[in-house]
C-alpha positions as CSV (number, residue, x, y, z in Angstrom):
1,M,0.0,0.0,0.0
2,Q,2.8,2.4,0.8
3,A,4.5,1.9,-2.6
4,T,1.1,2.5,-4.3
5,L,0.6,5.8,-2.4
6,Q,4.1,7.0,-3.3
7,A,3.9,6.1,-7.0
8,P,1.7,9.1,-8.1
9,G,4.1,11.5,-6.2
10,A,7.1,9.9,-7.8
11,Q,5.5,10.2,-11.2
12,A,4.7,13.8,-10.7
13,L,8.3,14.6,-9.7
14,T,9.5,12.8,-12.9
15,G,7.1,14.9,-15.0
16,I,8.4,18.1,-13.3
17,A,12.0,17.0,-13.9
18,F,11.2,16.4,-17.6
19,L,9.5,19.8,-17.9
20,V,12.3,21.8,-16.2
21,T,14.9,20.0,-18.3
22,A,12.8,20.9,-21.4
23,T,12.8,24.6,-20.4
24,A,16.6,24.5,-20.1
25,C,16.8,23.0,-23.6
26,F,14.6,25.8,-25.0
27,A,16.7,28.4,-23.3
28,V,19.9,27.0,-24.8
29,L,18.1,26.9,-28.2
30,D,17.1,30.6,-28.1
31,T,20.5,31.7,-26.9
32,T,22.2,29.7,-29.7
33,V,19.8,31.2,-32.2
34,K,20.7,34.7,-31.1
35,Y,24.4,33.9,-31.3
36,V,24.3,32.3,-34.7
37,G,21.9,34.9,-36.1
38,A,24.6,37.6,-35.8
39,F,26.3,36.2,-38.9
40,L,23.8,33.9,-40.6
41,P,20.2,34.4,-41.8
42,V,17.7,33.2,-39.2
43,L,15.9,31.1,-41.8
44,V,19.0,28.9,-42.0
45,A,18.6,28.3,-38.3
46,V,14.9,27.6,-38.8
47,W,15.6,25.1,-41.5
48,F,18.1,23.2,-39.3
49,R,15.7,23.2,-36.4
50,Y,12.8,21.7,-38.4
51,V,14.8,19.2,-40.5
52,F,16.6,18.0,-37.4
53,Q,13.3,17.4,-35.6
54,A,11.6,15.8,-38.6
55,V,14.4,13.3,-39.2
56,L,15.0,12.5,-35.6
57,V,11.3,11.9,-34.8
58,S,10.9,9.8,-37.9
59,A,13.9,7.7,-37.1
60,V,12.9,7.1,-33.5
61,V,9.1,6.9,-33.7
62,L,8.3,5.5,-37.1
63,P,9.9,2.1,-36.4
64,L,7.9,1.8,-33.2
65,R,4.5,3.0,-34.4
66,G,4.6,2.2,-38.1
67,R,1.9,3.5,-40.4
68,S,-0.3,4.3,-37.5
69,L,1.8,7.3,-36.8
70,L,0.6,8.8,-40.2
71,R,-3.1,8.4,-39.5
72,T,-4.9,11.6,-39.0
73,A,-8.6,12.6,-39.2
74,H,-7.7,16.2,-40.1
75,P,-4.9,16.6,-42.6
76,R,-5.8,20.2,-43.3
77,F,-5.6,21.1,-39.7
78,Q,-2.2,19.3,-39.5
79,L,-1.0,21.5,-42.3
80,L,-2.4,24.6,-40.7
81,R,-0.9,23.8,-37.4
82,G,2.5,23.2,-39.0
83,C,2.3,26.5,-40.9
84,L,1.4,28.4,-37.7
85,L,4.3,26.9,-35.7
86,L,6.7,27.7,-38.6
87,L,5.6,31.3,-38.5
88,V,5.9,31.4,-34.8
89,S,9.5,30.0,-35.1
90,V,10.5,32.6,-37.7
91,L,9.1,35.5,-35.6
92,S,10.7,34.2,-32.4
93,F,14.1,33.7,-34.1
94,L,13.8,37.2,-35.5
95,S,12.7,38.7,-32.2
96,V,15.6,37.2,-30.2
97,Q,18.0,39.1,-32.5
98,Y,16.6,42.4,-31.3
99,M,16.0,41.8,-27.6
100,P,17.7,39.8,-24.8
101,V,16.9,36.1,-24.4
102,G,15.5,36.4,-20.9
103,E,13.1,39.3,-21.7
104,F,12.0,37.5,-24.9
105,T,11.2,34.4,-23.0
106,A,9.1,36.3,-20.5
107,I,7.0,37.7,-23.3
108,V,6.5,34.2,-24.6
109,M,5.1,33.3,-21.2
110,I,2.1,35.5,-21.7
111,S,0.8,33.1,-24.4
112,P,-1.6,31.3,-22.0
113,L,-3.1,34.6,-21.1
114,V,-3.5,35.5,-24.8
115,V,-5.2,32.1,-25.2
116,T,-7.8,33.3,-22.7
117,L,-8.3,36.5,-24.7
118,L,-8.7,34.7,-28.1
119,A,-11.0,32.1,-26.6
120,A,-13.3,34.8,-25.3
121,L,-13.3,36.8,-28.5
122,F,-13.6,34.0,-31.1
123,L,-14.9,30.9,-29.2
124,H,-17.2,33.0,-26.9
125,E,-15.9,31.3,-23.8
126,R,-16.9,32.9,-20.5
127,V,-14.0,34.7,-18.8
128,T,-14.3,36.0,-15.2
129,P,-13.3,39.6,-14.3
130,M,-10.3,38.3,-12.4
131,R,-9.0,36.5,-15.5
132,W,-9.5,39.7,-17.5
133,L,-7.5,41.5,-14.9
134,L,-4.7,39.0,-15.1
135,V,-4.7,39.2,-19.0
136,A,-4.4,43.0,-18.7
137,G,-1.6,42.6,-16.1
138,G,0.3,40.2,-18.4
139,F,0.1,42.7,-21.3
140,A,1.3,45.5,-19.0
141,G,4.3,43.4,-18.0
142,A,5.0,42.6,-21.7
143,L,5.0,46.4,-22.5
144,M,7.4,47.0,-19.6
145,V,9.7,44.4,-21.1
146,V,9.4,45.5,-24.7
147,Q,9.4,49.3,-23.8
148,P,7.9,50.7,-27.0
149,G,9.8,53.9,-27.9
150,G,13.0,52.6,-26.4
151,D,16.3,51.8,-28.1
152,V,14.8,48.9,-30.1
153,V,13.8,49.7,-33.7
154,G,10.0,50.5,-33.8
155,W,8.8,47.6,-35.9
156,A,11.0,45.1,-34.0
157,N,8.9,45.9,-30.9
158,L,5.9,44.3,-32.6
159,L,7.6,41.0,-33.5
160,P,7.3,39.3,-30.2
161,L,3.8,40.5,-29.7
162,V,2.6,39.2,-33.1
163,M,4.5,36.0,-32.4
164,V,2.6,35.5,-29.1
165,L,-0.8,36.1,-30.9
166,L,0.0,33.5,-33.5
167,Y,1.3,31.1,-30.8
168,A,-1.9,31.5,-28.9
169,A,-3.9,30.6,-32.1
170,F,-1.6,27.6,-32.5
171,Q,-2.3,26.5,-28.9
172,I,-6.1,26.8,-29.4
173,L,-5.9,24.7,-32.6
174,T,-3.7,22.2,-30.8
175,S,-6.3,22.0,-27.9
176,R,-9.1,21.2,-30.4
177,M,-7.1,18.7,-32.4
178,A,-5.9,16.9,-29.2
179,R,-9.4,15.6,-28.7
180,T,-9.1,13.3,-31.8
181,E,-5.4,13.3,-32.8
182,D,-2.5,11.4,-31.3
183,P,0.1,13.9,-29.8
184,M,3.0,12.1,-31.4
185,T,1.2,12.2,-34.8
186,M,0.8,16.0,-34.4
187,H,4.5,16.3,-33.5
188,F,5.5,14.3,-36.6
189,Y,3.4,16.3,-39.0
190,T,4.5,19.6,-37.4
191,G,8.1,18.8,-37.9
192,W,7.7,17.7,-41.6
193,V,5.4,20.6,-42.5
194,G,8.0,23.0,-41.1
195,A,10.9,21.1,-42.8
196,A,9.1,21.1,-46.2
197,L,8.2,24.8,-46.1
198,S,11.5,26.0,-44.8
199,T,13.3,23.9,-47.4
200,A,11.3,25.6,-50.2
201,I,12.3,29.1,-48.8
202,L,15.9,28.2,-48.1
203,P,17.4,28.9,-51.6
204,L,16.2,32.5,-51.3
205,V,18.2,33.2,-48.2
206,W,21.0,30.5,-48.2
207,Q,24.4,31.6,-47.1
208,A,27.4,29.4,-46.9
209,I,28.1,28.1,-43.3
210,P,31.5,29.7,-42.5
211,D,33.1,27.0,-40.4
212,A,32.6,23.6,-38.6
213,R,31.8,25.4,-35.3
214,T,28.9,27.2,-36.8
215,F,27.6,23.9,-38.3
216,W,27.7,22.2,-34.9
217,L,25.9,25.2,-33.3
218,L,23.1,24.8,-35.9
219,C,22.9,21.1,-35.1
220,L,22.7,22.1,-31.4
221,I,19.6,24.2,-32.3
222,G,17.9,21.2,-33.9
223,L,18.9,18.9,-31.1
224,M,17.7,21.2,-28.3
225,G,14.4,21.8,-30.1
226,S,13.9,18.0,-30.6
227,I,14.9,17.0,-27.1
228,G,12.9,19.8,-25.5
229,H,9.7,18.9,-27.4
230,F,10.1,15.2,-26.6
231,L,10.6,15.9,-22.9
232,L,7.6,18.2,-22.9
233,I,5.4,15.4,-24.3
234,L,6.7,13.0,-21.7
235,A,6.1,15.5,-18.9
236,F,2.5,16.2,-19.8
237,A,1.8,12.5,-20.4
238,R,2.9,11.7,-16.7
239,T,1.7,14.8,-14.8
240,P,-1.4,17.0,-14.8
241,A,-1.0,20.3,-16.6
242,A,-2.2,22.1,-13.5
243,T,0.8,20.7,-11.6
244,L,3.3,21.4,-14.3
245,T,2.3,24.9,-15.5
246,P,4.0,26.9,-12.7
247,F,7.3,25.2,-13.5
248,L,7.2,26.5,-17.1
249,Y,8.4,29.8,-15.7
250,A,11.8,28.2,-15.0
251,Q,12.6,28.9,-18.6
252,I,12.8,32.6,-17.8
253,G,15.5,31.9,-15.2
254,F,17.4,29.6,-17.6
255,A,17.2,32.2,-20.4
256,M,18.4,35.0,-18.1
257,L,21.3,32.8,-17.0
258,C,22.2,32.0,-20.6
259,G,21.9,35.6,-21.6
260,W,24.3,36.6,-18.9
261,A,26.8,33.8,-19.6
262,V,27.0,34.3,-23.3
263,F,26.2,38.0,-23.9
264,G,26.9,39.5,-20.4
265,H,23.3,40.9,-20.3
266,V,21.6,41.7,-17.0
267,P,18.0,43.0,-17.2
268,G,17.3,46.5,-15.8
269,P,14.9,47.3,-13.0
270,L,11.9,48.0,-15.4
271,E,12.5,44.8,-17.3
272,L,12.7,42.8,-14.1
273,A,9.5,44.4,-12.8
274,G,7.8,43.5,-16.1
275,I,9.1,39.9,-15.9
276,G,7.8,39.7,-12.3
277,L,4.4,40.9,-13.3
278,I,4.2,38.4,-16.1
279,V,5.1,35.5,-13.8
280,L,2.7,36.7,-11.1
281,C,-0.3,37.0,-13.5
282,G,0.5,33.8,-15.4
283,A,1.0,31.7,-12.3
284,T,-2.2,33.1,-10.7
285,A,-4.1,32.4,-13.8
286,S,-2.9,28.8,-13.9
287,V,-3.9,28.3,-10.3
288,L,-7.4,29.7,-11.0
289,A,-7.7,27.5,-14.1
290,S,-6.7,24.4,-12.2
291,R,-9.3,25.1,-9.5
292,S,-12.0,25.4,-12.2
293,R,-10.7,22.2,-13.8
294,Q,-9.9,24.0,-17.0
295,P,-6.1,24.0,-17.1
296,M,-4.5,26.6,-19.4
297,E,-2.8,25.3,-22.5
298,P,1.0,24.8,-22.0
299,P,3.4,26.5,-24.3
300,E,5.1,24.4,-27.0
301,P,8.1,26.4,-28.0
């Protein structure tokens, strides 16, 4: 009996460990993208990220699942989901070139709050006044981080905000598809749609990779993305989303650490206040959602 009672707790801790490791992978990915983007077009990094994921998932999962992996009831939605995530990746890779990794990651974390906004506007879901207040607080925190009118080029301020809107639409579509689609099938199609579209665009922006070190850094981007997504799937398969969601904010800490280690960047007081407001509003919203048994959608970087 004692072993039976301990098993769920051990499983939850395993899920949390998988999730925190995944957030570290995503922080390394974003930091590497920012570094490589200084001397290579970001679409080259996008191509490596998707081709690496598509090939790795196919090599590992196809032999285990066979043709069942390819079965989908909604091929058009699979295509749309892949296109949305590709756009999100391009915008996020561009955004991180214009702002520090930690601050960028904090803005990504308002995505669950934006899901609440879009669900109310387009799906007519009921949102309590408290949830609206948390959404407003999250946006206020994002504006404190982005600081429109600051040193960043005007249009570049919009990149992470547009990316978050598209990411929220991607999450809503994922939530609806998850009712009938296998998560690994969605992961498979997402990788190959992104790989196919980025391959079609690649000749327009291709630039020779300058040295072996850059090549391995590009491979690191693909590897971190693939491992991070796989660990994310394992985490949410073992542990309820309501338990895991607060630990997603560990990615902000990892991103700030990577930004300091690689670029020597330390956020200023206003940025730190904005990051704190985003974490406070996001964590509170996740607690309220878990109590109402409607857990917020987890990000899928």
